[in-house]
C-alpha positions as CSV (number, residue, x, y, z in Angstrom):
1,M,0.0,0.1,0.1
2,S,1.2,3.4,-1.2
3,T,2.4,6.0,1.9
4,V,1.7,9.9,1.7
5,N,5.2,10.3,0.7
6,D,4.9,8.4,-2.2
7,L,1.7,10.1,-3.3
8,C,2.0,12.4,-6.8
9,I,3.0,16.2,-5.3
10,V,0.2,17.5,-7.3
11,C,-3.0,15.8,-7.2
12,K,-2.3,13.8,-3.9
13,K,-4.3,10.7,-5.0
14,K,-2.3,8.8,-7.5
15,V,1.1,7.1,-6.7
16,G,3.8,9.3,-7.9
17,N,5.9,6.8,-10.1
18,F,7.7,9.5,-12.0
19,K,10.3,11.7,-10.2
20,C,11.6,14.9,-11.9
21,Q,15.2,15.5,-11.5
22,G,14.9,18.8,-11.3
23,C,12.8,20.1,-8.1
24,E,12.7,15.8,-7.2
25,D,9.3,15.7,-6.6
26,L,7.1,12.7,-7.3
27,F,4.5,13.0,-10.3
28,C,1.5,10.5,-11.4
29,R,2.0,10.4,-15.5
30,H,-0.8,13.0,-15.9
31,D,0.7,15.9,-13.6
32,L,4.3,14.8,-14.9
33,N,2.8,16.1,-18.6
34,V,1.4,19.0,-17.1
35,H,4.8,19.6,-14.9
36,R,6.8,19.1,-18.3
37,N,4.5,21.7,-20.1
38,E,5.3,24.2,-17.4
39,L,8.9,23.9,-17.8
40,D,8.7,24.4,-21.8
41,S,6.5,27.2,-21.2
42,Q,9.2,28.7,-18.5
43,L,11.8,27.9,-21.2
44,E,10.3,29.7,-23.8
45,S,9.9,32.7,-21.5
46,V,13.9,32.5,-21.0
47,L,14.2,32.4,-24.7
48,N,12.1,35.4,-25.5
49,K,14.0,37.5,-22.7
50,M,17.3,36.5,-24.5
51,N,15.9,37.6,-27.8
52,T,15.0,40.7,-26.1
53,F,18.2,41.4,-24.4
54,Q,20.1,40.7,-27.7
55,E,18.1,43.4,-29.2
56,T,18.1,45.9,-26.8
57,S,21.7,44.8,-25.6
58,E,22.9,46.1,-29.0
59,E,21.0,49.6,-28.9
60,K,22.3,50.2,-25.6
61,I,25.9,49.6,-26.7
62,R,25.3,51.4,-29.8
63,A,23.7,54.4,-27.7
64,Q,26.5,54.5,-25.1
65,K,29.2,54.6,-28.1
66,S,27.9,57.4,-29.9
67,T,27.2,59.6,-26.4
68,L,31.1,58.6,-25.8
69,L,32.1,60.0,-29.5
70,N,29.7,62.6,-29.3
71,E,31.7,63.6,-26.0
72,I,34.7,63.5,-27.9
73,T,33.7,64.9,-30.9
74,D,32.5,68.3,-28.6
75,W,35.8,68.3,-26.7
76,E,37.4,68.4,-30.3
77,M,35.5,71.0,-31.6
78,K,35.8,73.1,-28.5
79,S,39.4,72.8,-28.7
80,I,39.9,73.7,-32.2
81,E,37.5,76.9,-31.6
82,K,39.9,77.9,-28.7
83,I,43.1,77.1,-30.9
84,R,41.5,79.6,-33.8
85,N,40.5,82.1,-31.1
86,A,44.2,82.0,-29.9
87,A,45.6,81.7,-33.6
88,K,43.4,84.7,-34.3
89,D,44.4,87.0,-31.8
90,A,48.4,86.2,-31.9
91,R,47.9,87.0,-35.6
92,Q,46.4,90.5,-34.8
93,Q,49.5,90.6,-32.5
94,V,51.8,90.2,-34.9
95,E,50.2,92.4,-37.4
96,E,50.0,95.3,-35.0
97,R,53.6,94.9,-34.0
98,I,54.6,94.6,-37.3
99,T,53.1,97.7,-38.4
100,L,53.9,99.9,-35.4
101,D,57.6,98.9,-36.3
102,K,57.3,99.6,-39.8
103,G,56.0,102.6,-39.3
104,K,59.1,103.6,-37.0
105,Y,61.4,102.6,-39.4
106,L,59.8,104.1,-42.6
107,T,59.6,107.7,-40.2
108,E,63.4,107.3,-39.5
109,F,64.1,106.3,-43.0
110,Q,62.2,109.3,-44.6
111,E,63.8,111.8,-42.3
112,M,67.4,110.3,-43.2
113,K,66.3,110.5,-47.0
114,E,64.5,114.3,-46.6
115,E,68.0,115.6,-44.9
116,I,70.2,114.0,-47.3
117,R,68.3,115.9,-50.4
118,H,68.2,119.1,-48.4
119,R,72.1,118.9,-47.8
120,Q,72.8,117.8,-51.2
121,S,70.6,120.7,-52.9
122,N,72.5,123.2,-50.7
123,D,75.8,121.2,-51.4
124,D,76.3,121.0,-47.0
125,F,77.3,118.1,-46.2
126,D,80.9,116.3,-45.8
127,E,82.4,113.1,-44.8
128,R,81.0,113.1,-41.0
129,N,77.5,113.1,-42.7
130,L,78.3,110.4,-45.0
131,K,79.4,108.3,-42.1
132,K,76.4,109.1,-40.1
133,W,74.2,108.2,-42.7
134,R,75.9,105.1,-43.5
135,H,75.6,104.2,-40.0
136,T,72.1,105.2,-39.7
137,L,71.1,102.9,-42.9
138,D,73.1,99.9,-41.4
139,K,71.5,100.0,-38.2
140,L,68.0,100.3,-40.2
141,K,69.0,97.2,-42.1
142,T,69.9,95.2,-38.6
143,D,66.7,96.4,-36.9
144,I,64.4,95.1,-39.7
145,S,66.2,91.8,-40.2
146,R,65.9,91.2,-36.5
147,I,62.5,92.0,-35.4
148,D,62.2,91.6,-31.6
149,I,59.0,89.4,-32.1
150,I,58.9,85.6,-31.3
151,V,55.9,82.7,-31.0
152,D,55.8,81.0,-27.9
153,A,53.3,78.4,-27.7
154,K,55.1,76.3,-24.8
155,H,55.2,78.2,-21.8
156,Q,51.9,78.6,-20.2
157,N,50.9,78.1,-16.7
158,F,47.6,77.1,-17.9
159,P,47.2,74.6,-21.0
160,L,45.0,76.4,-23.5
161,V,43.8,72.8,-24.4
162,N,42.6,70.3,-21.8
163,S,44.0,66.9,-22.4
164,I,41.4,64.2,-22.9
165,F,41.6,60.6,-21.1
166,I,39.9,57.5,-21.6
167,N,39.1,56.0,-18.4
168,L,37.3,52.7,-17.1
169,Q,34.9,53.7,-14.7
170,D,35.5,51.8,-11.6
171,R,33.5,51.2,-8.5
172,F,33.6,49.8,-4.9
173,D,32.6,45.9,-5.2
174,Q,34.2,43.7,-2.3
175,K,34.4,44.3,1.4
176,C,35.8,42.6,4.6
177,G,35.3,43.8,8.1
178,D,33.6,46.6,9.8
179,V,32.6,48.4,6.7
180,H,29.8,48.7,3.8
181,I,29.0,49.8,0.7
182,E,26.6,52.4,-0.4
183,D,24.8,54.1,-3.5
184,D,25.4,51.3,-6.1
185,G,29.1,50.9,-5.3
186,H,30.2,54.6,-5.3
187,L,30.2,55.4,-1.3
188,A,32.6,53.0,1.1
189,C,31.7,53.8,4.5
190,H,32.8,52.5,8.2
191,N,30.4,51.0,10.2
192,F,29.4,53.0,13.4
193,N,31.7,51.4,16.1
194,L,32.9,53.5,18.9
195,F,35.7,51.3,19.3
196,G,37.0,52.1,15.9
197,S,38.1,48.5,13.6
198,S,39.7,48.5,10.5
199,G,38.1,47.2,7.5
200,E,39.1,46.5,3.5
201,I,37.0,47.5,0.6
202,R,38.2,47.2,-3.1
203,G,37.1,48.2,-6.4
204,K,35.5,46.1,-9.4
205,N,37.9,46.6,-11.7
206,R,41.1,44.8,-12.4
207,Y,44.0,46.6,-13.8
208,T,47.3,45.0,-15.7
209,S,48.4,47.5,-18.6
210,G,47.8,51.4,-19.4
211,T,47.2,54.2,-17.2
212,Y,44.1,54.9,-15.3
213,R,42.8,57.9,-13.3
214,L,40.6,57.2,-10.5
215,Y,39.2,60.1,-8.2
216,L,38.4,59.6,-4.9
217,H,35.8,62.5,-3.2
218,I,36.5,62.5,0.8
219,Q,33.0,63.1,1.7
220,H,33.5,62.6,5.5
221,L,36.6,62.0,7.9
222,D,37.1,61.6,11.8
223,M,38.5,64.3,13.7
224,H,41.8,62.5,13.8
225,P,41.7,60.9,10.4
226,W,43.3,57.6,9.3
227,W,42.4,56.3,6.3
228,F,44.3,54.0,3.3
229,F,44.0,54.4,0.0
230,G,46.0,52.6,-2.6
231,I,46.2,49.0,-4.6
232,I,46.2,45.7,-3.7
233,S,46.9,42.7,-6.0
234,E,43.5,40.7,-6.7
235,S,45.6,37.3,-5.7
236,T,45.8,38.4,-1.9
237,P,43.1,37.1,0.3
238,M,40.9,39.9,2.1
239,Q,41.1,40.7,5.7
240,P,40.3,43.9,8.0
241,N,44.0,45.0,8.0
242,S,44.5,44.8,4.5
243,H,46.8,47.7,4.8
244,N,49.6,45.1,6.4
245,S,49.2,42.7,3.2
246,S,52.1,41.9,1.5
247,S,50.9,43.4,-1.4
248,S,49.6,46.4,-0.4
249,Y,50.8,49.9,-1.8
250,G,49.5,53.2,-1.1
251,W,49.4,56.2,1.7
252,A,47.6,56.7,4.9
253,G,46.9,59.0,7.7
254,H,49.4,60.1,10.1
255,N,52.3,60.5,7.6
256,E,52.3,56.8,6.5
257,V,53.1,55.4,3.6
258,Y,52.7,51.2,2.9
259,M,54.8,49.3,0.2
260,H,54.3,45.9,0.3
261,G,52.5,45.8,3.6
262,H,55.2,47.9,5.5
263,C,54.5,51.1,7.1
264,Q,57.1,53.9,6.3
265,K,57.5,57.6,7.4
266,D,59.2,60.6,5.6
267,V,59.1,58.6,2.2
268,N,59.4,61.5,-0.7
269,G,58.1,64.1,2.2
270,Y,55.0,62.9,2.0
271,V,52.7,64.6,4.7
272,S,49.1,63.2,5.7
273,D,47.1,66.7,4.9
274,Y,43.5,65.3,4.0
275,A,40.3,67.4,5.0
276,Q,36.3,66.8,4.1
277,G,35.8,67.9,0.8
278,D,39.1,67.1,-0.8
279,T,39.4,65.3,-4.2
280,I,42.2,62.6,-4.8
281,E,43.6,61.8,-8.0
282,L,44.8,58.5,-7.9
283,I,47.0,57.7,-11.4
284,L,47.7,54.1,-11.7
285,K,50.9,53.4,-14.4
286,C,51.1,49.8,-14.8
287,D,53.6,49.9,-17.6
288,Q,56.0,51.9,-15.7
289,R,55.1,49.9,-12.3
290,M,54.5,52.8,-10.8
291,I,50.9,54.8,-8.6
292,R,50.7,58.5,-8.3
293,M,48.4,60.3,-6.1
294,N,47.2,64.6,-6.8
295,N,45.6,66.4,-3.7
296,F,43.9,69.1,-6.2
297,R,43.2,71.2,-2.7
298,S,46.6,71.3,-1.6
299,K,48.5,70.6,-5.0
300,K,50.8,67.9,-3.2
301,S,51.6,65.0,-5.5
302,Y,53.2,61.7,-4.1
303,T,54.8,58.8,-6.2
304,I,55.4,55.1,-5.5
305,E,57.0,52.4,-7.1
306,V,55.3,49.4,-7.1
307,D,57.3,45.8,-6.9
308,T,55.6,43.5,-9.0
309,K,57.2,40.9,-7.3
310,H,55.3,41.8,-3.8
311,C,52.4,43.0,-6.0
312,P,51.7,41.2,-9.0
313,F,49.0,42.0,-11.5
314,P,46.2,42.5,-11.9
315,W,45.8,45.3,-9.6
316,M,42.7,46.7,-7.6
317,I,41.8,50.0,-6.1
318,H,42.0,49.3,-1.9
319,L,40.9,51.2,0.8
320,N,41.3,50.6,4.3
321,L,39.0,52.6,7.0
322,L,39.3,52.8,10.5
323,H,37.2,55.4,12.1
324,I,33.7,55.7,12.6
325,Q,31.8,57.4,9.8
326,T,34.5,57.7,7.4
327,R,33.2,58.2,3.9
328,I,34.7,58.1,0.6
329,R,33.2,58.6,-3.0
330,I,34.7,57.1,-6.2
């Protein structure tokens, strides 16, 4: 006699002689067919979603590509317009200067010519006059051939055209310890812990070659801030005190610099001058095996050479937060 456990999962009346390998439930013949039809219907739904995804994804990729190329074209056109305006101003300056110098030379030449004619008509000249006129003529020849104008397109405090870079957009993706991630991966936060404990946060992207620029905005810092930012090798296991990991390279509070996990001070004059609202540019130069940071407010820049024996590729963006309410936006 069949037990309750042997009955069909659907009708609860007939013996469940057929077992579905997926859900592992027992079915009678009729309800198994119904179950298979439901699976066929679900599969058809998945296939339809795949076709829709294929169509819409191609449209989205084309739209994203068009947007990026339009931004580059916009930069190009604005840069060309700036260059054209600067060239127009420079030409105008040359025209004005040349006209001014030409007028001065012509005036001096005309005065000398009239003096010669006057003295010649009156037979009133001697060797002294000839010497003076020869000297004046030689000087005019020299001055005309040596115009004191140069075109200087290099020595500028501020570039006429801003450089353009193509960057990968990174975001925070992994965490370990007393930290969490908010705003769809754009905000790294320390948990509210009065005792102050460390936590590691890593980015999503992997970096192996090329140059990349990332921007960290300090949204909130503790009164006596300590936080670490830099890189770490993907192969290094995550841990709360990740700044001490063997592949950790970067900068921290208290004037600390970390290279393959070792803390050092007084490295290249590094001073951890950070304040709420600062934006830090972190540059990864994979081909040169180095990282660089620029603090836009303090205008301080520092560089660390990375030993890939200790920090092999791929690299990942790496933060470590210690104090409560520390919030860093990428």
